[in-house]
C-alpha positions in Angstrom: -56.3 27.9 7.5 -55.6 26.7 11.3 -51.7 26.1 12.4 -51.9 22.3 12.2 -52.7 23.0 8.2 -50.4 25.5 7.7 -47.9 23.5 9.2 -48.8 20.3 7.1 -48.5 22.4 4.1 -45.5 23.6 4.6 -43.4 20.1 5.6 -45.2 19.1 2.4 -43.9 21.6 0.6 -40.3 21.3 2.0 -40.3 17.5 1.3 -41.4 18.2 -2.3 -38.5 20.7 -3.0 -35.9 18.7 -1.7 -37.4 15.4 -3.8 -37.5 17.4 -6.8 -33.7 18.7 -5.8 -32.9 15.0 -5.8 -34.5 14.2 -8.9 -32.7 16.8 -10.5 -29.4 15.5 -9.1 -26.6 15.6 -10.8 -27.6 19.6 -11.9 -23.6 20.4 -11.9 -20.2 19.0 -12.1 -19.5 15.7 -10.1 -16.1 15.7 -8.6 -14.7 12.1 -7.6 -11.3 12.2 -5.4 -9.2 9.4 -6.0 -6.7 9.4 -3.4 -3.9 7.6 -5.1 -1.9 8.9 -7.9 -2.4 8.6 -11.4 -1.0 5.5 -13.1 -2.4 3.1 -10.3 -5.1 0.9 -10.0 -7.5 3.0 -8.5 -7.1 6.2 -10.8 -7.2 3.6 -14.2 -10.7 2.4 -12.1 -12.1 5.6 -11.6 -11.4 7.2 -14.9 -13.3 3.9 -16.8 -16.6 4.5 -13.8 -16.5 8.3 -14.5 -16.8 8.4 -18.1 -19.7 5.9 -17.9 -21.1 7.6 -15.2 -20.4 11.1 -17.1 -21.9 9.9 -20.9 -25.5 8.6 -18.3 -26.5 11.8 -16.3 -25.4 13.9 -18.6 -23.2 16.0 -16.6 -19.5 15.6 -15.9 -17.8 13.2 -13.6 -14.2 14.6 -12.5 -11.2 12.7 -11.6 -9.4 14.8 -9.3 -5.9 12.7 -7.4 -5.2 14.0 -3.7 -2.1 12.3 -2.8 -0.2 11.4 -0.1 0.1 9.6 3.3 -0.9 6.7 1.9 -4.4 8.0 0.3 -5.2 9.3 4.2 -4.9 13.0 2.4 -7.6 12.8 -0.1 -10.2 10.6 2.1 -9.6 13.0 4.8 -10.7 15.6 2.1 -14.0 13.9 1.2 -14.8 13.4 4.7 -14.8 16.7 4.9 -16.6 17.9 2.0 -20.4 19.1 1.7 -22.9 15.9 2.1 -25.0 17.2 -1.8 -23.3 14.4 -3.8 -21.6 17.0 -5.5 -17.9 15.4 -4.0 -17.3 11.9 -3.8 -14.6 9.5 -3.1 -13.5 5.9 -5.1 -10.9 4.8 -3.1 -8.9 1.3 -3.1 -9.8 -1.0 0.3 -6.4 -0.9 1.7 -7.4 2.9 2.6 -10.4 2.3 4.0 -10.3 -0.7 6.3 -6.8 -1.0 6.6 -5.2 2.9 7.1 -7.2 3.4 9.9 -5.2 0.7 12.2 -1.8 1.6 10.4 -2.1 5.0 11.2 -2.9 7.0 14.4 -4.3 9.1 13.2 -5.6 8.9 9.8 -8.1 11.6 9.7 -11.1 10.2 9.2 -13.3 7.5 10.5 -14.1 4.6 7.8 -17.9 4.3 9.0 -18.8 7.3 10.2 -17.5 9.8 7.8 -19.3 8.4 4.7 -21.7 7.2 3.4 -21.0 3.8 1.2 -22.3 3.8 -2.7 -21.3 0.8 -3.9 -18.4 -1.4 -4.8 -17.5 -0.9 -8.1 -14.6 -3.3 -8.7 -12.2 -5.7 -7.6 -8.3 -5.9 -9.4 -5.8 -8.5 -10.0 -2.4 -7.6 -7.8 1.6 -9.4 -8.8 4.1 -9.8 -7.6 6.6 -8.8 -10.4 10.0 -8.9 -11.0 12.9 -7.2 -13.5 13.9 -9.3 -16.3 17.1 -9.8 -15.6 16.6 -11.4 -11.9 17.1 -14.7 -11.5 14.0 -16.3 -10.0 10.9 -17.0 -12.2 8.7 -17.7 -9.5 8.1 -17.7 -5.3 9.8 -20.7 -4.4 12.7 -19.3 -6.3 12.2 -16.1 -4.9 12.0 -17.8 -1.0 15.3 -19.6 -1.7 17.3 -17.0 -2.9 16.0 -14.3 0.0 16.6 -16.8 2.6 20.4 -16.6 1.4 20.8 -13.3 1.3 19.0 -11.2 4.1 18.0 -8.0 2.8 19.3 -7.7 -0.4 17.7 -7.2 -2.9 14.8 -4.0 -2.9 11.1 -4.6 -3.3 9.5 -1.2 -4.8 6.1 0.4 -3.8 4.1 3.1 -4.3 4.5 4.7 -0.8 4.6 4.0 3.1 1.5 2.2 4.0 0.1 1.8 0.5 -1.1 -1.6 -0.6 1.6 -3.2 -2.2 3.5 -2.1 0.5 2.0 -3.9 3.1 1.3 -6.8 0.6 4.8 -7.2 0.3 4.9 -7.4 4.1 2.6 -9.9 4.3 4.7 -12.1 1.9 8.1 -11.5 4.0 6.4 -12.4 7.0 4.4 -15.8 5.5 7.4 -17.0 3.4 9.6 -16.1 6.2 11.9 -13.6 3.9 13.5 -9.9 4.4 13.5 -7.8 1.5 14.6 -4.4 1.6 11.3 -2.2 1.0 11.7 0.9 -1.1 9.0 3.4 -1.6 8.2 6.1 -4.4 5.3 8.3 -5.0 3.2 6.8 -7.0 2.7 2.9 -8.6 3.7 4.4 -12.4 7.5 5.9 -10.6 7.9 2.1 -9.1 7.2 0.1 -11.6 9.4 2.1 -14.1 11.9 1.2 -11.8 11.9 -2.0 -11.5 11.8 -2.3 -15.7 15.3 -0.2 -15.4 16.6 -2.3 -12.9 17.1 0.2 -9.9 14.9 -2.5 -7.6 14.3 -6.1 -8.4 10.8 -6.6 -7.3 7.3 -5.0 -6.6 3.6 -6.0 -5.9 1.8 -4.1 -8.7 -2.0 -4.0 -9.9 -2.5 -5.1 -13.0 -3.7 -1.6 -14.2 -0.3 -0.5 -13.2 1.5 -3.2 -14.9 -0.3 -5.5 -17.5 0.7 -3.7 -20.7 4.3 -4.2 -19.4 4.1 -7.6 -18.4 2.5 -8.1 -21.9 5.3 -6.4 -23.6 7.7 -8.6 -21.9 9.6 -5.8 -19.9 8.3 -7.5 -16.7 8.2 -10.9 -15.4 5.7 -12.1 -13.0 6.6 -14.6 -10.3 3.1 -15.1 -8.9 -0.3 -13.6 -8.4 -1.7 -11.7 -5.4 -5.5 -13.0 -5.3 -7.1 -16.2 -3.7 -7.6 -17.6 -7.3 -5.7 -17.0 -10.4 -6.7 -14.0 -12.6 -8.2 -14.0 -15.7 -6.0 -11.8 -17.1 -2.9 -14.2 -16.6 -4.7 -17.4 -16.0 -1.5 -19.4 -16.8 0.1 -17.4 -13.8 0.1 -19.5 -10.3 -1.0 -17.8 -7.1 2.0 -17.6 -4.1 -0.9 -19.0 -2.3 -0.5 -22.0 -4.4 3.1 -21.6 -2.7 2.7 -19.9 0.7 -0.9 -22.2 2.0 -3.1 -19.7 2.9 -1.6 -16.6 1.3 -4.2 -14.1 -0.6 -5.8 -10.9 -0.9 -8.0 -9.4 -3.6 -8.3 -6.2 -2.8 -11.8 -4.2 -4.0 -12.6 -0.1 -5.3 -15.3 1.2 -3.6 -17.4 4.9 -4.2 -18.7 6.9 -1.2 -20.3 10.1 -0.4 -19.7 11.7 2.8 -22.2 10.9 5.7 -25.1 13.1 5.8 -25.7 12.6 1.9 -29.5 12.5 0.9 -30.4 8.6 0.4 -31.9 9.7 -2.9 -28.7 10.5 -4.2 -26.8 7.5 -2.6 -29.2 5.3 -4.3 -29.0 7.5 -7.3 -25.8 6.9 -7.5 -25.4 3.2 -6.5 -28.1 2.6 -9.4 -26.0 4.4 -12.1 -22.7 3.0 -11.1 -24.8 -0.6 -11.4 -26.1 0.3 -14.7 -22.4 1.6 -15.8 -20.5 -2.0 -14.8 -23.5 -3.4 -16.4 -22.5 -2.3 -19.8 -20.4 -4.0 -22.1 -17.0 -1.2 -23.1 -16.8 -0.5 -19.1 -16.7 -4.4 -18.4 -13.8 -4.6 -21.5 -12.3 -1.6 -20.2 -11.9 -3.5 -16.2 -11.1 -6.5 -18.0 -8.3 -4.7 -20.2 -6.5 -3.9 -17.4 -6.8 -7.1 -15.4 -10.2 -5.9 -13.3 -13.7 -7.3 -12.6 -16.7 -5.2 -12.5 -18.1 -6.2 -8.7 -21.5 -3.9 -7.5 -23.7 -4.2 -4.4 -26.4 -2.8 -2.5 -24.8 0.3 0.1 -26.2 -2.2 2.7 -24.4 -4.6 2.0 -20.8 -2.4 0.9 -21.4 -1.5 4.3 -21.8 -4.7 6.0 -18.0 -5.9 3.9 -16.5 -3.0 5.1 -17.2 -3.5 8.5 -15.4 -7.7 8.2 -12.7 -6.0 6.3 -11.9 -3.7 9.0 -11.8 -6.7 12.0 -9.9 -8.8 9.7 -7.5 -6.2 9.1 -7.0 -5.1 12.6 -6.6 -8.7 13.4 -3.0 -8.4 10.2 -1.8 -5.4 11.0 -1.6 -6.3 15.0 -0.6 -10.0 13.9 2.2 -8.1 11.7 3.3 -5.4 14.2 3.1 -2.7 11.3 2.7 1.2 11.9 3.2 4.2 9.4 3.5 7.5 11.3 
């Protein structure tokens, strides 16, 4: 055999081996890093999606909560993971498209360090209050806050988290001053709102809807651009403050360099999971809706959102060290 045919045969064998390895994916447990604490929206969504992926593939997809720095610690860990499909990232839009503008050194590049797989869901976000807090809607809150600047406390899941930033956006849009109280996770924040230690918080429906339905929290307004199906009777904040609104997404990523065949397999399995009746029912139960796209469409969304939030963060002057 001449040299050229030998090289050709070796290349074909190598390609066949790579294809076989990718066809066999996943062959062992897959870790899905969630860079937020248990009890919040990202954690709830991740557990619904990973359960379906486990059922569909026959391999375990496990959630690994790695918290800190507004999601940067877990995201940076995922960026540095081996690009073999066995370490993934499921994160909220704020960490991926807002943190790069908030932090001087977030520890990752949202475009260069990741392969976008697919968005998986959008979540309803609400401004909630302790039941003893006198205002019952956004207009009444604005009136009370303007009469007593800085008096009322607004809890968040931590500095730089999405509910912190939405709270800052609300203050700017409404022309009011609240006092921010950061907690270590959404669950701790909502617990203290219920207990009356703080008056207010922006919360995802996954972390708050059970308390709302039980009458332990009241909702002053919906953060999303449109009313949410879980609370159709509650007005959006934008119905009081024109132009206000944000609908966060949650998405699945692999480290940059992950083979396209694996990315495509994951996108296909995630789409199948989101089409299932039980996943849709579970997402609806926590105030979320399925959201899927191709990796290419997802990459375009990320680039658009990076530009949008760069402008918003610059205008607000917000920074986190």
